[in-house]
A tleap script that builds the chain and sets N, CA, C and O, in Angstrom:
source leaprc.protein.ff14SB
mol = sequence {
  NMET GLU GLU ASN GLU LEU LEU GLU ALA GLY
  ARG ARG LEU PHE THR LYS SER PHE ASP GLY
  VAL ILE ARG ILE GLU LEU LEU ASP ASP GLY
  GLY ALA CYS TRP VAL ASP GLY ARG GLN SER
  PRO PRO THR VAL SER ILE GLN SER PRO ASN
  GLY VAL GLY HIE ARG PHE CYS LEU TRP GLN
  ILE ASP ALA ASP ASP VAL GLY LEU VAL LEU
  THR PRO ASP LYS GLY ARG PHE GLN ASN SER
  TYR VAL ALA GLY ARG VAL ARG ILE SER GLY
  ASP MET ALA ILE MET ALA ARG LEU GLU LEU
  ASN CSER
}
set mol.1.N position { 3.395 -7.424 12.937 }
set mol.1.CA position { 2.035 -6.958 12.708 }
set mol.1.C position { 1.203 -8.140 12.240 }
set mol.1.O position { 1.640 -8.931 11.404 }
set mol.2.N position { 0.016 -8.250 12.782 }
set mol.2.CA position { -0.875 -9.329 12.381 }
set mol.2.C position { -1.546 -9.004 11.056 }
set mol.2.O position { -1.705 -7.843 10.681 }
set mol.3.N position { -1.932 -10.057 10.365 }
set mol.3.CA position { -2.547 -9.917 9.046 }
set mol.3.C position { -3.764 -8.992 9.077 }
set mol.3.O position { -3.909 -8.134 8.206 }
set mol.4.N position { -4.631 -9.156 10.063 }
set mol.4.CA position { -5.834 -8.316 10.152 }
set mol.4.C position { -5.491 -6.848 10.345 }
set mol.4.O position { -6.167 -5.978 9.795 }
set mol.5.N position { -4.451 -6.561 11.117 }
set mol.5.CA position { -4.029 -5.175 11.330 }
set mol.5.C position { -3.544 -4.544 10.027 }
set mol.5.O position { -3.843 -3.384 9.740 }
set mol.6.N position { -2.796 -5.311 9.246 }
set mol.6.CA position { -2.303 -4.820 7.962 }
set mol.6.C position { -3.470 -4.533 7.021 }
set mol.6.O position { -3.493 -3.498 6.355 }
set mol.7.N position { -4.429 -5.439 6.965 }
set mol.7.CA position { -5.595 -5.244 6.100 }
set mol.7.C position { -6.404 -4.022 6.528 }
set mol.7.O position { -6.824 -3.231 5.683 }
set mol.8.N position { -6.624 -3.864 7.822 }
set mol.8.CA position { -7.389 -2.709 8.319 }
set mol.8.C position { -6.663 -1.396 8.047 }
set mol.8.O position { -7.293 -0.407 7.672 }
set mol.9.N position { -5.349 -1.378 8.231 }
set mol.9.CA position { -4.577 -0.161 7.935 }
set mol.9.C position { -4.710 0.191 6.459 }
set mol.9.O position { -4.861 1.361 6.108 }
set mol.10.N position { -4.655 -0.813 5.599 }
set mol.10.CA position { -4.821 -0.576 4.167 }
set mol.10.C position { -6.199 -0.042 3.825 }
set mol.10.O position { -6.331 0.849 2.985 }
set mol.11.N position { -7.223 -0.576 4.466 }
set mol.11.CA position { -8.595 -0.115 4.192 }
set mol.11.C position { -8.810 1.325 4.641 }
set mol.11.O position { -9.556 2.069 4.005 }
set mol.12.N position { -8.164 1.719 5.732 }
set mol.12.CA position { -8.282 3.110 6.194 }
set mol.12.C position { -7.548 4.068 5.262 }
set mol.12.O position { -7.998 5.191 5.035 }
set mol.13.N position { -6.428 3.622 4.729 }
set mol.13.CA position { -5.583 4.493 3.915 }
set mol.13.C position { -6.092 4.652 2.490 }
set mol.13.O position { -6.068 5.754 1.943 }
set mol.14.N position { -6.545 3.577 1.892 }
set mol.14.CA position { -6.954 3.587 0.485 }
set mol.14.C position { -8.472 3.610 0.393 }
set mol.14.O position { -9.122 2.571 0.513 }
set mol.15.N position { -9.033 4.788 0.181 }
set mol.15.CA position { -10.492 4.920 0.107 }
set mol.15.C position { -10.969 5.359 -1.271 }
set mol.15.O position { -12.165 5.302 -1.557 }
set mol.16.N position { -10.051 5.795 -2.125 }
set mol.16.CA position { -10.413 6.268 -3.465 }
set mol.16.C position { -9.724 5.405 -4.515 }
set mol.16.O position { -8.583 4.979 -4.333 }
set mol.17.N position { -10.428 5.154 -5.615 }
set mol.17.CA position { -9.834 4.349 -6.683 }
set mol.17.C position { -8.640 5.090 -7.295 }
set mol.17.O position { -8.574 6.319 -7.269 }
set mol.18.N position { -7.701 4.318 -7.844 }
set mol.18.CA position { -6.511 4.924 -8.448 }
set mol.18.C position { -6.061 4.171 -9.700 }
set mol.18.O position { -4.931 4.343 -10.156 }
set mol.19.N position { -6.928 3.353 -10.246 }
set mol.19.CA position { -6.678 2.667 -11.520 }
set mol.19.C position { -5.346 1.928 -11.531 }
set mol.19.O position { -4.531 2.107 -12.436 }
set mol.20.N position { -5.137 1.099 -10.518 }
set mol.20.CA position { -3.915 0.311 -10.450 }
set mol.20.C position { -3.942 -0.621 -9.261 }
set mol.20.O position { -4.923 -0.675 -8.519 }
set mol.21.N position { -2.853 -1.358 -9.082 }
set mol.21.CA position { -2.730 -2.324 -7.992 }
set mol.21.C position { -1.420 -2.069 -7.256 }
set mol.21.O position { -0.384 -1.825 -7.875 }
set mol.22.N position { -1.478 -2.129 -5.929 }
set mol.22.CA position { -0.294 -1.981 -5.077 }
set mol.22.C position { -0.141 -3.247 -4.245 }
set mol.22.O position { -1.117 -3.756 -3.694 }
set mol.23.N position { 1.080 -3.752 -4.157 }
set mol.23.CA position { 1.390 -4.849 -3.237 }
set mol.23.C position { 2.224 -4.254 -2.113 }
set mol.23.O position { 3.224 -3.579 -2.359 }
set mol.24.N position { 1.807 -4.507 -0.887 }
set mol.24.CA position { 2.537 -4.031 0.293 }
set mol.24.C position { 3.178 -5.244 0.956 }
set mol.24.O position { 2.483 -6.181 1.350 }
set mol.25.N position { 4.498 -5.226 1.079 }
set mol.25.CA position { 5.236 -6.322 1.701 }
set mol.25.C position { 5.904 -5.835 2.976 }
set mol.25.O position { 6.537 -4.779 2.994 }
set mol.26.N position { 5.756 -6.616 4.046 }
set mol.26.CA position { 6.461 -6.338 5.293 }
set mol.26.C position { 7.748 -7.151 5.279 }
set mol.26.O position { 7.712 -8.381 5.246 }
set mol.27.N position { 8.862 -6.472 5.304 }
set mol.27.CA position { 10.148 -7.133 5.125 }
set mol.27.C position { 10.540 -8.009 6.306 }
set mol.27.O position { 11.143 -9.063 6.102 }
set mol.28.N position { 10.224 -7.616 7.520 }
set mol.28.CA position { 10.687 -8.337 8.700 }
set mol.28.C position { 9.918 -9.619 8.971 }
set mol.28.O position { 10.502 -10.603 9.424 }
set mol.29.N position { 8.617 -9.625 8.702 }
set mol.29.CA position { 7.832 -10.801 9.089 }
set mol.29.C position { 7.153 -11.523 7.926 }
set mol.29.O position { 6.392 -12.466 8.142 }
set mol.30.N position { 7.421 -11.089 6.708 }
set mol.30.CA position { 6.884 -11.791 5.550 }
set mol.30.C position { 5.423 -11.537 5.250 }
set mol.30.O position { 4.884 -12.126 4.314 }
set mol.31.N position { 4.766 -10.683 6.010 }
set mol.31.CA position { 3.368 -10.360 5.735 }
set mol.31.C position { 3.245 -9.549 4.457 }
set mol.31.O position { 4.180 -8.855 4.058 }
set mol.32.N position { 2.085 -9.642 3.820 }
set mol.32.CA position { 1.861 -8.885 2.587 }
set mol.32.C position { 0.372 -8.762 2.331 }
set mol.32.O position { -0.424 -9.574 2.803 }
set mol.33.N position { 0.008 -7.742 1.582 }
set mol.33.CA position { -1.375 -7.607 1.131 }
set mol.33.C position { -1.380 -6.908 -0.219 }
set mol.33.O position { -0.385 -6.316 -0.639 }
set mol.34.N position { -2.517 -6.990 -0.882 }
set mol.34.CA position { -2.728 -6.363 -2.187 }
set mol.34.C position { -3.813 -5.319 -2.055 }
set mol.34.O position { -4.798 -5.528 -1.346 }
set mol.35.N position { -3.642 -4.197 -2.732 }
set mol.35.CA position { -4.655 -3.144 -2.784 }
set mol.35.C position { -5.050 -2.995 -4.251 }
set mol.35.O position { -4.236 -2.601 -5.087 }
set mol.36.N position { -6.304 -3.312 -4.553 }
set mol.36.CA position { -6.802 -3.219 -5.925 }
set mol.36.C position { -7.591 -1.929 -6.058 }
set mol.36.O position { -8.752 -1.850 -5.654 }
set mol.37.N position { -6.947 -0.919 -6.628 }
set mol.37.CA position { -7.564 0.389 -6.788 }
set mol.37.C position { -8.231 0.581 -8.134 }
set mol.37.O position { -8.499 1.711 -8.540 }
set mol.38.N position { -8.501 -0.514 -8.830 }
set mol.38.CA position { -9.180 -0.420 -10.118 }
set mol.38.C position { -10.686 -0.310 -9.948 }
set mol.38.O position { -11.421 -0.198 -10.929 }
set mol.39.N position { -11.138 -0.343 -8.715 }
set mol.39.CA position { -12.561 -0.217 -8.405 }
set mol.39.C position { -12.725 0.752 -7.247 }
set mol.39.O position { -11.761 1.105 -6.568 }
set mol.40.N position { -13.946 1.170 -7.039 }
set mol.40.CA position { -14.214 2.114 -5.954 }
set mol.40.C position { -15.280 1.537 -5.035 }
set mol.40.O position { -16.371 1.197 -5.491 }
set mol.41.N position { -14.979 1.422 -3.754 }
set mol.41.CA position { -13.687 1.691 -3.102 }
set mol.41.C position { -12.695 0.574 -3.411 }
set mol.41.O position { -13.100 -0.523 -3.796 }
set mol.42.N position { -11.416 0.837 -3.246 }
set mol.42.CA position { -10.413 -0.202 -3.469 }
set mol.42.C position { -10.618 -1.385 -2.518 }
set mol.42.O position { -11.125 -1.218 -1.408 }
set mol.43.N position { -10.223 -2.565 -2.960 }
set mol.43.CA position { -10.269 -3.731 -2.083 }
set mol.43.C position { -8.865 -4.016 -1.575 }
set mol.43.O position { -7.883 -3.865 -2.302 }
set mol.44.N position { -8.784 -4.429 -0.324 }
set mol.44.CA position { -7.516 -4.774 0.304 }
set mol.44.C position { -7.633 -6.225 0.749 }
set mol.44.O position { -8.524 -6.568 1.526 }
set mol.45.N position { -6.737 -7.078 0.260 }
set mol.45.CA position { -6.838 -8.498 0.593 }
set mol.45.C position { -5.465 -9.157 0.547 }
set mol.45.O position { -4.484 -8.571 0.090 }
set mol.46.N position { -5.429 -10.377 1.030 }
set mol.46.CA position { -4.207 -11.173 0.999 }
set mol.46.C position { -4.014 -11.792 -0.382 }
set mol.46.O position { -2.883 -12.008 -0.818 }
set mol.47.N position { -5.113 -12.074 -1.062 }
set mol.47.CA position { -5.073 -12.716 -2.378 }
set mol.47.C position { -4.715 -11.717 -3.474 }
set mol.47.O position { -5.144 -10.563 -3.441 }
set mol.48.N position { -3.935 -12.167 -4.431 }
set mol.48.CA position { -3.601 -11.347 -5.592 }
set mol.48.C position { -4.857 -11.103 -6.423 }
set mol.48.O position { -5.607 -12.043 -6.688 }
set mol.49.N position { -5.102 -9.862 -6.839 }
set mol.49.CA position { -6.279 -9.581 -7.663 }
set mol.49.C position { -6.175 -10.252 -9.037 }
set mol.49.O position { -5.076 -10.501 -9.533 }
set mol.50.N position { -7.309 -10.534 -9.631 }
set mol.50.CA position { -7.337 -11.117 -10.970 }
set mol.50.C position { -6.745 -10.148 -11.986 }
set mol.50.O position { -6.974 -8.941 -11.918 }
set mol.51.N position { -5.991 -10.686 -12.916 }
set mol.51.CA position { -5.491 -9.903 -14.038 }
set mol.51.C position { -4.373 -8.935 -13.726 }
set mol.51.O position { -4.088 -8.056 -14.539 }
set mol.52.N position { -3.725 -9.062 -12.574 }
set mol.52.CA position { -2.689 -8.084 -12.225 }
set mol.52.C position { -1.364 -8.377 -12.940 }
set mol.52.O position { -0.654 -7.444 -13.315 }
set mol.53.N position { -1.028 -9.638 -13.133 }
set mol.53.CA position { 0.235 -9.981 -13.789 }
set mol.53.C position { 1.413 -9.325 -13.094 }
set mol.53.O position { 1.560 -9.441 -11.877 }
set mol.54.N position { 2.247 -8.642 -13.849 }
set mol.54.CA position { 3.417 -7.954 -13.282 }
set mol.54.C position { 3.223 -6.440 -13.248 }
set mol.54.O position { 4.162 -5.702 -12.949 }
set mol.55.N position { 2.015 -5.977 -13.553 }
set mol.55.CA position { 1.754 -4.529 -13.595 }
set mol.55.C position { 1.188 -4.053 -12.261 }
set mol.55.O position { -0.025 -3.923 -12.097 }
set mol.56.N position { 2.076 -3.799 -11.324 }
set mol.56.CA position { 1.664 -3.275 -10.027 }
set mol.56.C position { 2.800 -2.455 -9.440 }
set mol.56.O position { 3.940 -2.519 -9.901 }
set mol.57.N position { 2.470 -1.695 -8.428 }
set mol.57.CA position { 3.447 -0.904 -7.687 }
set mol.57.C position { 3.755 -1.666 -6.397 }
set mol.57.O position { 2.834 -2.105 -5.708 }
set mol.58.N position { 5.011 -1.825 -6.067 }
set mol.58.CA position { 5.426 -2.583 -4.889 }
set mol.58.C position { 5.925 -1.637 -3.807 }
set mol.58.O position { 6.820 -0.824 -4.034 }
set mol.59.N position { 5.322 -1.761 -2.611 }
set mol.59.CA position { 5.795 -1.028 -1.437 }
set mol.59.C position { 6.416 -2.043 -0.498 }
set mol.59.O position { 5.781 -3.045 -0.168 }
set mol.60.N position { 7.649 -1.804 -0.058 }
set mol.60.CA position { 8.305 -2.662 0.917 }
set mol.60.C position { 8.576 -1.839 2.170 }
set mol.60.O position { 9.177 -0.766 2.121 }
set mol.61.N position { 8.110 -2.383 3.299 }
set mol.61.CA position { 8.153 -1.650 4.568 }
set mol.61.C position { 8.664 -2.583 5.655 }
set mol.61.O position { 8.268 -3.748 5.698 }
set mol.62.N position { 9.536 -2.094 6.534 }
set mol.62.CA position { 9.897 -2.856 7.723 }
set mol.62.C position { 8.678 -2.908 8.637 }
set mol.62.O position { 7.969 -1.913 8.789 }
set mol.63.N position { 8.438 -4.054 9.237 }
set mol.63.CA position { 7.249 -4.230 10.077 }
set mol.63.C position { 7.179 -3.176 11.182 }
set mol.63.O position { 6.089 -2.730 11.539 }
set mol.64.N position { 8.321 -2.776 11.723 }
set mol.64.CA position { 8.337 -1.772 12.794 }
set mol.64.C position { 7.869 -0.396 12.324 }
set mol.64.O position { 7.459 0.429 13.141 }
set mol.65.N position { 7.927 -0.143 11.025 }
set mol.65.CA position { 7.580 1.177 10.487 }
set mol.65.C position { 6.171 1.261 9.907 }
set mol.65.O position { 5.778 2.315 9.408 }
set mol.66.N position { 5.414 0.186 9.961 }
set mol.66.CA position { 4.087 0.180 9.341 }
set mol.66.C position { 3.201 1.282 9.904 }
set mol.66.O position { 2.490 1.942 9.146 }
set mol.67.N position { 3.227 1.493 11.206 }
set mol.67.CA position { 2.404 2.531 11.820 }
set mol.67.C position { 2.750 3.925 11.327 }
set mol.67.O position { 1.883 4.798 11.276 }
set mol.68.N position { 4.003 4.143 10.964 }
set mol.68.CA position { 4.426 5.444 10.441 }
set mol.68.C position { 4.062 5.614 8.976 }
set mol.68.O position { 3.739 6.716 8.534 }
set mol.69.N position { 4.114 4.518 8.220 }
set mol.69.CA position { 3.911 4.591 6.776 }
set mol.69.C position { 2.437 4.504 6.400 }
set mol.69.O position { 1.950 5.331 5.629 }
set mol.70.N position { 1.728 3.530 6.924 }
set mol.70.CA position { 0.325 3.323 6.559 }
set mol.70.C position { -0.579 4.139 7.470 }
set mol.70.O position { -1.348 3.594 8.261 }
set mol.71.N position { -0.472 5.424 7.344 }
set mol.71.CA position { -1.263 6.348 8.143 }
set mol.71.C position { -2.038 7.270 7.208 }
set mol.71.O position { -1.524 7.641 6.152 }
set mol.72.N position { -3.255 7.644 7.570 }
set mol.72.CA position { -4.014 8.566 6.726 }
set mol.72.C position { -3.397 9.960 6.615 }
set mol.72.O position { -3.826 10.751 5.775 }
set mol.73.N position { -2.418 10.273 7.428 }
set mol.73.CA position { -1.752 11.573 7.383 }
set mol.73.C position { -0.788 11.589 6.194 }
set mol.73.O position { 0.286 10.990 6.252 }
set mol.74.N position { -1.175 12.274 5.123 }
set mol.74.CA position { -0.381 12.288 3.886 }
set mol.74.C position { 1.035 12.807 4.138 }
set mol.74.O position { 1.987 12.310 3.536 }
set mol.75.N position { 1.183 13.787 5.008 }
set mol.75.CA position { 2.504 14.324 5.314 }
set mol.75.C position { 3.411 13.283 5.942 }
set mol.75.O position { 4.605 13.237 5.648 }
set mol.76.N position { 2.850 12.445 6.806 }
set mol.76.CA position { 3.659 11.396 7.438 }
set mol.76.C position { 4.101 10.360 6.416 }
set mol.76.O position { 5.225 9.860 6.473 }
set mol.77.N position { 3.201 10.035 5.469 }
set mol.77.CA position { 3.584 9.086 4.424 }
set mol.77.C position { 4.733 9.655 3.596 }
set mol.77.O position { 5.718 8.963 3.336 }
set mol.78.N position { 4.608 10.908 3.186 }
set mol.78.CA position { 5.660 11.533 2.380 }
set mol.78.C position { 6.979 11.577 3.141 }
set mol.78.O position { 8.032 11.294 2.570 }
set mol.79.N position { 6.934 11.928 4.417 }
set mol.79.CA position { 8.149 11.953 5.231 }
set mol.79.C position { 8.754 10.557 5.355 }
set mol.79.O position { 9.975 10.401 5.321 }
set mol.80.N position { 7.899 9.539 5.498 }
set mol.80.CA position { 8.383 8.162 5.600 }
set mol.80.C position { 9.081 7.733 4.318 }
set mol.80.O position { 10.088 7.026 4.360 }
set mol.81.N position { 8.546 8.161 3.177 }
set mol.81.CA position { 9.172 7.829 1.893 }
set mol.81.C position { 10.546 8.501 1.778 }
set mol.81.O position { 11.531 7.860 1.410 }
set mol.82.N position { 10.597 9.779 2.093 }
set mol.82.CA position { 11.861 10.519 2.004 }
set mol.82.C position { 12.893 9.938 2.969 }
set mol.82.O position { 14.081 9.894 2.651 }
set mol.83.N position { 12.450 9.491 4.143 }
set mol.83.CA position { 13.354 8.934 5.146 }
set mol.83.C position { 13.757 7.491 4.838 }
set mol.83.O position { 14.571 6.915 5.559 }
set mol.84.N position { 13.205 6.907 3.791 }
set mol.84.CA position { 13.565 5.548 3.415 }
set mol.84.C position { 12.830 4.464 4.173 }
set mol.84.O position { 13.236 3.303 4.134 }
set mol.85.N position { 11.758 4.816 4.861 }
set mol.85.CA position { 10.996 3.810 5.604 }
set mol.85.C position { 10.111 2.957 4.700 }
set mol.85.O position { 9.695 1.863 5.081 }
set mol.86.N position { 9.828 3.461 3.508 }
set mol.86.CA position { 9.086 2.686 2.513 }
set mol.86.C position { 9.861 2.756 1.199 }
set mol.86.O position { 10.262 3.829 0.747 }
set mol.87.N position { 10.056 1.594 0.607 }
set mol.87.CA position { 10.728 1.514 -0.688 }
set mol.87.C position { 9.667 1.208 -1.736 }
set mol.87.O position { 8.892 0.262 -1.592 }
set mol.88.N position { 9.640 2.004 -2.775 }
set mol.88.CA position { 8.596 1.894 -3.794 }
set mol.88.C position { 9.253 1.578 -5.133 }
set mol.88.O position { 10.225 2.218 -5.534 }
set mol.89.N position { 8.698 0.573 -5.816 }
set mol.89.CA position { 9.215 0.192 -7.132 }
set mol.89.C position { 8.058 -0.316 -7.990 }
set mol.89.O position { 6.915 -0.378 -7.535 }
set mol.90.N position { 8.361 -0.672 -9.213 }
set mol.90.CA position { 7.333 -1.192 -10.112 }
set mol.90.C position { 6.671 -0.083 -10.904 }
set mol.90.O position { 7.337 0.855 -11.343 }
set mol.91.N position { 5.370 -0.184 -11.088 }
set mol.91.CA position { 4.600 0.762 -11.904 }
set mol.91.C position { 4.434 2.083 -11.151 }
set mol.91.O position { 3.500 2.247 -10.366 }
set mol.92.N position { 5.340 3.009 -11.397 }
set mol.92.CA position { 5.332 4.283 -10.676 }
set mol.92.C position { 4.219 5.224 -11.136 }
set mol.92.O position { 3.923 6.200 -10.445 }
set mol.93.N position { 3.598 4.956 -12.280 }
set mol.93.CA position { 2.471 5.782 -12.720 }
set mol.93.C position { 1.326 5.700 -11.718 }
set mol.93.O position { 0.533 6.635 -11.601 }
set mol.94.N position { 1.237 4.595 -11.002 }
set mol.94.CA position { 0.199 4.446 -9.976 }
set mol.94.C position { 0.380 5.502 -8.893 }
set mol.94.O position { -0.602 6.057 -8.400 }
set mol.95.N position { 1.613 5.782 -8.522 }
set mol.95.CA position { 1.870 6.777 -7.479 }
set mol.95.C position { 1.379 8.155 -7.900 }
set mol.95.O position { 0.940 8.937 -7.057 }
set mol.96.N position { 1.446 8.463 -9.186 }
set mol.96.CA position { 0.984 9.766 -9.676 }
set mol.96.C position { -0.532 9.897 -9.568 }
set mol.96.O position { -1.050 11.006 -9.430 }
set mol.97.N position { -1.245 8.777 -9.629 }
set mol.97.CA position { -2.712 8.805 -9.569 }
set mol.97.C position { -3.253 8.603 -8.160 }
set mol.97.O position { -4.453 8.759 -7.937 }
set mol.98.N position { -2.414 8.269 -7.227 }
set mol.98.CA position { -2.836 7.874 -5.889 }
set mol.98.C position { -3.227 9.073 -5.036 }
set mol.98.O position { -2.486 10.052 -4.946 }
set mol.99.N position { -4.395 8.988 -4.412 }
set mol.99.CA position { -4.838 9.968 -3.417 }
set mol.99.C position { -5.047 9.222 -2.118 }
set mol.99.O position { -5.968 8.413 -2.000 }
set mol.100.N position { -4.192 9.492 -1.137 }
set mol.100.CA position { -4.326 8.835 0.154 }
set mol.100.C position { -5.391 9.532 0.976 }
set mol.100.O position { -5.563 10.747 0.887 }
set mol.101.N position { -6.102 8.759 1.773 }
set mol.101.CA position { -7.113 9.325 2.656 }
set mol.101.C position { -6.423 10.185 3.700 }
set mol.101.O position { -5.562 9.701 4.435 }
set mol.102.N position { -6.794 11.452 3.770 }
set mol.102.CA position { -6.187 12.338 4.784 }
set mol.102.C position { -7.224 13.252 5.363 }
set mol.102.O position { -6.912 14.070 6.229 }
savepdb mol mol.pdb
quit
């Protein structure tokens, strides 16, 4: 997946603030982006947001599964998580506050 595609997928998915930061890493090709949900609308970029330190939620996804995981369909995201297509670690409180665009 190209960097621009990853950024655009993130911008479509994250439209509401969630008072936290998520790092999305593509395991197969080394791509990554940051989603700063401390503002509205969230910003999605390659650069680490200011002041994030180690307080973020990490999503790790195989590049082949990005289309299944980073989709505005909340049900597909949940199914992808249960199926192990996305591995989530770090600050799990962010997941409790997260509202995906659906």
